[in-house]
C-alpha positions in Angstrom: 144.1 150.8 50.3 141.8 150.2 53.3 138.0 150.5 53.7 136.1 151.3 56.9 133.8 148.5 58.0 130.6 148.6 60.0 132.7 147.2 62.9 134.9 150.3 62.8 137.8 149.7 65.3 136.9 146.1 66.1 138.6 143.1 64.4 136.2 140.2 64.0 137.7 136.7 63.9 136.0 133.4 63.2 137.2 130.0 64.3 135.6 126.6 64.3 136.4 124.0 67.1 135.5 120.9 68.8 137.0 120.0 72.2 140.0 118.4 70.7 141.1 121.7 69.1 140.3 124.2 71.9 144.0 124.4 73.0 145.2 125.0 69.5 142.5 127.6 69.0 143.5 129.4 72.2 147.1 129.5 71.0 146.1 131.0 67.6 143.9 133.6 69.2 146.4 134.5 71.9 148.9 135.2 69.1 146.3 137.5 67.5 145.8 139.4 70.8 149.5 139.7 71.3 149.9 141.7 68.1 146.9 144.0 68.1 147.8 147.6 68.9 146.5 149.3 72.1 142.9 150.5 71.5 142.1 148.0 68.8 139.3 145.6 70.0 138.9 142.0 69.1 135.7 140.1 68.7 136.1 136.3 68.5 133.2 134.3 67.1 133.5 130.5 67.8 131.5 127.9 66.0 131.5 125.3 68.7 130.9 121.6 68.3 130.0 120.3 71.8 132.7 122.2 73.6 132.3 121.7 77.4 132.2 124.5 79.9 135.7 124.0 81.3 137.3 124.1 77.9 135.3 127.3 77.0 136.5 128.9 80.3 140.1 128.0 79.6 140.0 129.5 76.1 138.4 132.7 77.5 141.0 132.9 80.3 143.7 132.5 77.7 142.7 135.8 76.0 142.2 137.9 79.1 144.0 141.2 79.3 142.3 144.6 79.8 139.8 145.0 76.9 141.6 142.4 74.8 138.8 140.4 73.4 135.2 139.4 73.7 134.2 135.8 72.8 130.9 134.9 71.3 130.0 131.2 71.2 127.8 129.9 68.5 126.4 126.4 68.9 126.5 124.0 66.0 123.6 121.6 65.5 125.0 120.2 62.2 121.7 119.4 60.7 122.8 121.0 57.5 126.2 119.3 57.6 125.0 115.7 58.2 124.5 115.4 54.4 128.2 115.9 53.6 129.7 112.9 52.0 133.2 112.5 53.4 136.1 111.4 51.3 136.8 108.0 52.9 140.6 108.6 52.6 140.3 111.6 55.0 139.4 109.8 58.2 140.9 112.6 60.3 138.4 115.1 59.1 135.9 116.1 61.7 132.5 117.6 61.1 133.6 120.9 62.7 135.8 121.4 59.7 132.7 122.3 57.7 131.2 124.7 60.2 132.3 127.8 58.3 130.0 126.8 55.4 127.0 127.8 57.5 128.5 131.0 59.0 125.8 133.1 57.4 123.2 131.5 59.5 125.2 131.8 62.8 126.8 135.3 62.7 125.0 138.5 63.6 123.5 140.3 60.6 125.4 143.5 61.5 128.7 141.9 60.6 129.7 142.9 57.1 133.1 141.1 57.2 134.9 138.6 59.2 138.4 137.0 59.2 138.3 133.2 59.3 141.4 131.5 60.8 142.2 127.8 61.0 143.4 126.8 64.4 146.8 125.4 63.4 148.5 128.7 62.9 150.4 131.4 64.8 150.1 135.1 64.1 153.2 137.4 64.1 151.6 140.7 62.8 148.8 143.1 63.6 145.8 141.4 61.9 144.0 144.8 61.8 146.2 145.5 58.7 144.7 142.5 57.0 141.2 143.0 58.3 141.0 146.6 57.0 142.1 145.8 53.5 139.9 147.0 50.6 138.4 143.8 49.2 138.0 145.3 45.8 134.5 143.8 45.3 135.7 140.2 46.0 133.7 137.9 48.2 136.9 136.5 49.8 140.5 137.4 50.0 142.9 134.5 50.4 146.5 133.3 49.8 147.3 130.9 46.9 147.9 127.4 48.0 151.6 126.5 48.1 151.0 122.9 46.9 148.2 123.3 44.4 148.7 125.9 41.7 145.4 125.8 39.8 142.0 124.2 39.9 143.2 121.5 37.6 146.7 121.1 39.0 147.5 117.5 40.0 144.1 116.3 39.0 142.7 116.4 42.5 139.3 117.7 41.4 137.4 115.5 38.9 137.3 116.9 35.4 133.5 116.7 35.4 133.4 119.3 38.2 135.6 121.7 36.2 133.1 122.2 33.4 132.1 125.9 33.3 135.1 127.1 35.3 138.5 128.3 34.1 140.7 125.2 34.7 143.9 127.3 35.0 142.3 129.6 37.6 144.5 129.9 40.7 143.6 127.8 43.7 143.6 129.2 47.3 144.4 127.8 50.7 141.3 128.1 52.9 143.1 128.5 56.2 143.0 132.3 56.2 139.9 133.9 54.6 138.9 137.5 54.8 135.2 137.2 54.1 132.7 139.8 52.9 129.8 138.3 54.8 127.1 140.3 52.9 128.4 139.0 49.5 128.8 135.5 50.9 125.2 135.5 52.0 123.9 137.1 48.8 125.8 134.6 46.6 124.8 131.6 48.6 128.5 130.5 48.9 128.0 128.2 51.9 124.9 126.5 50.5 126.5 126.0 47.1 129.6 124.4 48.7 127.5 122.1 50.8 125.6 121.0 47.8 128.8 120.1 46.1 129.9 118.2 49.1 126.6 116.3 49.3 126.9 115.2 45.7 130.6 114.9 45.2 132.3 115.0 48.6 133.7 111.5 48.4 135.6 112.5 45.2 137.1 115.8 46.5 140.5 115.3 47.9 140.5 118.5 49.9 136.8 118.5 50.7 135.5 121.9 51.7 138.6 123.7 50.4 138.0 122.2 46.9 134.3 123.1 47.1 135.0 126.7 48.1 137.6 127.0 45.3 135.0 125.8 42.8 132.2 128.0 44.1 134.4 131.1 44.5 136.3 130.8 41.3 136.6 134.3 39.8 135.2 135.9 43.0 138.3 135.9 45.3 141.2 138.2 45.5 144.8 137.3 46.3 146.6 138.1 49.5 150.4 138.3 49.8 152.0 134.9 50.8 153.0 136.3 54.2 149.4 136.3 55.3 149.2 132.5 55.1 152.7 131.1 55.2 152.3 127.4 54.6 154.7 124.6 55.4 156.0 124.5 51.8 157.9 127.8 52.4 160.1 125.8 54.9 160.3 122.7 52.8 162.1 124.1 49.7 159.3 124.6 47.2 161.3 127.3 45.4 161.0 126.0 41.8 157.3 125.8 41.7 156.3 128.7 43.8 159.0 131.4 43.5 161.0 130.9 40.2 163.8 133.4 40.0 162.5 135.1 43.2 164.9 133.8 45.8 165.0 137.2 47.7 161.2 136.9 48.2 161.5 133.2 49.3 164.1 134.1 51.9 162.2 137.2 53.1 159.1 135.0 53.7 161.1 132.6 55.8 162.6 135.5 57.9 159.5 137.6 58.4 156.2 135.8 58.3 152.9 137.4 59.2 151.1 134.2 59.8 152.7 130.7 60.0 150.3 128.0 59.1 151.2 124.4 60.1 149.6 122.9 57.0 150.9 119.3 57.1 150.1 116.5 59.4 153.0 117.5 61.6 151.2 119.8 64.0 153.4 121.4 66.6 151.4 119.9 69.5 152.0 116.4 68.2 155.1 114.3 68.9 157.7 114.3 66.2 156.8 117.7 64.6 159.9 118.9 62.6 158.6 122.4 61.6 161.4 124.9 62.2 159.0 127.3 63.9 157.5 124.7 66.2 158.9 126.5 69.2 156.8 129.6 68.3 153.7 127.6 69.1 154.9 126.7 72.6 156.1 130.3 73.3 152.5 131.5 72.7 151.0 128.5 74.4 152.8 129.4 77.6 150.8 132.7 77.6 147.5 130.7 77.7 145.6 128.5 80.2 147.7 125.6 78.9 151.1 127.2 80.0 153.7 124.5 80.5 151.9 121.8 78.5 154.1 119.7 76.2 153.4 116.5 74.2 154.9 113.2 75.4 157.6 112.7 72.8 158.2 109.0 71.8 
């Protein structure tokens, strides 16, 4: 079932970047453009952390085709995010990671929904099909995480933070989120997640993803795995994820809608062994970074 949004025929996408991730974001967004049908417009909202003009121009040039996309840049000042207490183990986490938590203060009021995408993924399907889904009264639609089954699985969230929530509630991966912006605002999702990170961020293994799972427990709906196909699908997680469902497992490998490079082996880094690494460079060659390749050791 689908529902008409205020944006009608426009698909609204949200990404968050600093200058180190602009190339990856351009690749993700180019793959979105490549699979939208003729006549379907794309609006890209970028939460930008000090992205210089040449990088912005390169991203916009990467999306150019007649009527393909309009890009709206939203500057981040990070006053609200400075209070986040980072887990010291996660030294690679940058502050732009948390930008989506203040989306309600950055996005136009007329947007009633938006599709958030991490910038380490490639799209193989028309995202209008996802964007138009009936959200069923949920604040967010997301795909279950392929490593973490429930809020209490593997003990990655301290027991003290699980009081008052269903410990066996499913846990989602936050890399692809269809967000009801009006509900997000009304429920104070971002502010609640920031409060958790201020008080307990150093204890949360997956930082904002853990915080969002705690805040949104019972308020999110599940998407099919194809809409956020994480690396585990290609690393043999059959027994935990798809018991007695081998046909589904194989179908996911053959026909993904979104491939999410969820481990530290990003396709643009040397030594990446993901079987669909080549798909990243096929798309990259249709952007302003055409021909770029990492220096392999």
